[in-house]
Structure formats: C-alpha cells, structure tokens
N, C-alpha and C positions, 0 to 999 in steps of 0.2 A: 106309803112312801117307798120309792125304789131304793133297795139296798145297793150301795155303790159297788161292793165286791162280790155279792152273791146272786145278783139278778142274772137272768139268762141272757144269752147273746141277743135274742129277739127283743127283750126288754131294753137292753143297752142301746140298740139301734133305734128303737121306737122313742125312747125317752131322752136321748142325747140332746143337750142344749146347744151343741155346735154340729153343723152338718158333718156326717161321717160317710166316707166312701171306702170300699174295700178293694184292694188289688191283690193279685194272686200271691206274690212273695216279694222279698227284698229286691230281686233283680228287676221286677216290674216297676217297683217304686223308683229305683235309681234311673231306669230308662225314662220314666215319666218326668222326673226332675230335670234330667239333661235336656229332654225335648222341650219342656216348657221354657227353660232358659234360652235355648237356641231360637225357638219360635217367637218369644217375646222380643228378642233383638231383631229378628227378620221382619216382624210385623211393623216395627217402627221405621223401617225403610231408610236407615241411615240417620234418623233423628235421634236426639238425645235420649239415652236409655240409662236407667239407674236401677241396679240390682243389689240387694243386701245379701251377702254371702255368708253361710256358716262354714265351719270345719267340723262337721258332724250333722248329718251323714257326710261321707266323703266319696263313696264309690260312683256318684253321679259325675264327678269331674272328668275322669278319663273319657267317659262317654260324651260329655259336652265338648271336650277338646277335639275328639274325633269328628263330631258333627260340624264344628267350626271349620276345621281344616278341609274336610271333604266337600262342604257346601260353600266354602269361601265366604264365610260370614264375617264381614268387617266389624271389628270392635272399636274402631277409631273414635266413635262418638258414644262409647259405653263407659259408664262408671261402675266399678265393682267396689263396694264398701263392705269390708268384712266386719262381722258382728263384734269380735272380741279378741283378746289375746291374754295369755298367761304373763304374769309379771314376777320379777325378782322381789326379794324382801324390801329393796329400796325403790320399788316402783319404776323399774326399767323393763322393757320387753326382754323376755328370756332370749337366749341366743337362737338365731334362726337355724343353727346347726342341730338344735335339740330335736329329738323325735316328737316332742310335745308342741313345738312351735307352730302356730297357725301361719305366721308370716313365711316360715321356711316351707311349710306344706304347699302353700299357694304358689310359691316360686317354683318349687321342684315339680309339682304335679300339673299346674295349669299354665302359668305364664311362660315357662321355658319350653313348653311343648306346643304352643300355638305358633303358626307361621308368623315370622316377624312382620310381614307386610299386612297382617290382619290384626295384630295385637294393639291394644290401646296403649298410649304413653304412660310412663310410670306415675305421673301425677294424677292419673285416673284409676289407680290401683291403691285403694286407701284402707288404712287400719286406724282404729283409735290409738292415740299416742298420749301417754301421761304428760301433763303440762300443756296440751293442745286440745283439750276437750271442747272448750268454747269455740275454737276455730272450726272443728269438725261439725259441731252442732249447727254453726252458722252456714257452713257449706251445704249440709244436708237440707237445711231450710231453703237455701237458694236452689238446690237441685229439685226440690218439690217431693211429693210423695213417691216412694220407691215403686217401680213398676211391678216388682215381685220380690218375695222373700219366701224361700222354700227351705225349711229347717227341721231339725229334730227337737227333742224336748229332754231336759235333764230329769234325773230321777225324782227331784223335788218340784218339778214343774217349771224350772227356769227355762226361758228362751233368751238366747245369747247367754251372758252371765248375770242376768237379772235374777239373783238368788231370792228365794222366797223369804218374805218378811218373817221375823221372829214374833212369837205371841206377845212379848212385852215391848215390841218396837213401837215407838210413837209415830205411826204413819197410817193414813187411811188408804183405802183402795184407790180413791181418786188421786191422792198425792203420789202414790206408787206409780200410777199410770202416767204421771207427768214427769217422772225422773228422766234426766238427760244422761249424756255420756259421762262416765265417772269410773274411778278406781275404787275397789272394794275388796274385802276379804272373801275368799271362797268359803262356802259352807262346808262343814264336815261331811255332809251327805255327798257333795260333789267330789271332794278330795278322795273319799273312800271309793266311790263308784268309778270315777275316772282312773284313779290309781290302780284299782284292782283290774281294770280292763286294759289299760294302756302300758303300765310298767310293772305288771306282775305282782301287784300288791306292795311294792316298795314305797310305802306312803311317805317315808321320811324324805324322799326325793321329789315329791309332788310340790309344785308351787302353791303358796298359800294366798297369793294375791292375784288380782286380774284387773283388766279394764274392759268395759263393755259399752256398746251403744245402749241408750236408755229406752224404756218402754215408750216414751214420747215419740221417738223416731220410728220404732217398730210398728206401733199400732196405727200409724198413718198409711201403711203400705196398701197399695191397691189390690194386690193379689197375694194373700198370705195363706200358706199351706203348711201344716205341721205333719210330719211323717213319722209314724211309729211302727216299728217292726221287730224290735229287740224284746225278748221275754221280760227283761227287767223294767220295761216301760209299761207293762200291763196295768199295774196299780195306778200310776199317775194318769194313764190314759182314761181309766174309769173316773178318777176325780175330776179331770178336765171336762169330761163329757157330761157327767151326771150331777155334779155339785155346783152351787152358785159361784159365779166369778169372784175371785178373791186374790189378794196379794199373797196369800199363803200357798197358792199354786199359780204362779204368774201366767202360764199359758192359758189358764181358764179365762183370763181377761179378753181373749180373742172371741169369747161369746158375744162381746159388745161391738165387734168389728164386722160390719157387713161384708159378705163375700169371703170370709175366712172359712177354712175347711180343715178337717182332720182326715188324713188318709192313712189307712192301716193295712197290714198284711192279713191275709185270711187266717193265718196261724194265730194272730193276736185275738181274732174274734172267737176262736175255738178254745182258748184257755179258760178253764173254770176252776175255782177253788171252793172248798168248804171249810168252815171253821166254827168253833163253839165259843 
C-alpha cells in the first residue's frame, strides 16, 4: 500500500487517484488560470457563460483583467458566482472594506478594473448571501453546470468553505456531496491557517462564520481544476491524490468527477519528508 506522506514523487504521480499535472511555479499557475478563464469566455462567442470564482488563489485576477481589456473580451453575457464569503457572528457579510472581504476584493481587483463597456451588469456578479441561499441554488440550477471552476484547496481539504466533516458527524459521503449553499462555522484549522497567513496570527479578529456554495453546485462543474503551490498544501495534496474520496477531505470527492484535475507547482512535487 502506498504511504500517503513518504512515498516518492514518482509513486505519487503513478498512484494518484486524480489526474495530476505539474507546472513550473506559481507564476505559471496564475497565468494558466487567467488564460483558461479568458479563453472559456472567448470560446462561447458571446453565448451564456457561467464561471465559479474563488478568492484564493488571487494573483490570476490582475492577469485576467489585463487579457479582458487588451483583447476586448465582452463579459456582457457572463455570470461570475463567487464561492463563499466570511460572515459576522450574526450571519451578515463582513464589511467590504475589510481586507478579508471577498466581496471587497472582487470589486477592487476585478470589477473596478475592467473597461465599463466590457463589464457584466451587477446582477451577474453574484455571491452567496445569508437568507437567500435557496434563491442562489435555484439560479445556479437555471444557469446549468458551470463552464469552469479554478480554485485552491484549504489545509483540511475544503473547496469553497465546505469544511471537512468531523469524525462524529452524522453524514455520509453521498449526503455531503449533495449539500447546497449554506451558512456554517469555520473550522479551527481554517481559522488558524487563514488567520496566520492573512492577519499575522491575530486569530481573535478572524471571522468564525461563513457562507459557501455547496458541494452539489461545485461537483457539477464541467471543467474543475484545483491548483496547489503553497508548501502548507503539500499534506492535503497527498491525501486528495492518494486516499479514497471522503467527506473528511472534501476536495478528494473530485476523484468522482470526470475531467477534474489537480495542477501543482514543481516545488510541490519535490517536497519530501521522513518521520518515525
């Protein structure tokens, strides 16, 4: 049996349960993400396009904006549906002025930078909103399967904020895969990892609640790629690729989705650990 953490890079690639592709570095990954987004829209030739957007990774967005503006790619018939957002303790979106706000990030980095004549109308720039979960799920059902979703993975394997199930949680893998848009508590793993990286370890300031698209919406995507290039993602990368699909590492459920792919940086392939 292949050991998740100590098998060689060659064994990892050979035994991965999900297709793995290696790019040179983070810059190459961000460039690919931006180009796939732009080309997906161009290839639809003005027809309805639906893209599920993360805020993590983020460095693909300035590259995407540049491509849109330089190639005059119209977004008029494009829907961007963001995956998730942090919430206050009373389940409201955090302030868009917060450095943690995904709503604020998309406005500052994407929507305000695109030529107005190319930009989609506000009603096609969507986020999950507490109290309107059923409405968003119905709209997504109407839009059909997303044309693409290019995203990162959390330290516990979450995609969007679909936090990994707890060992004593009364839910099966199949039930987890059918979850829709909902509000939930952030896991301690996510609070510590994101707080350590984004607000210098001031964990008291990290939101404890979030809203997320469900696995039901995500797993229907036509072109789903997860990108991993941060050293802290190495362990979960190995679990997603080498262990059976499970609600305990939600991104591993992509093993069941035809056409899904894991794209990693060369440095991730070269990491090796030993332990007793």
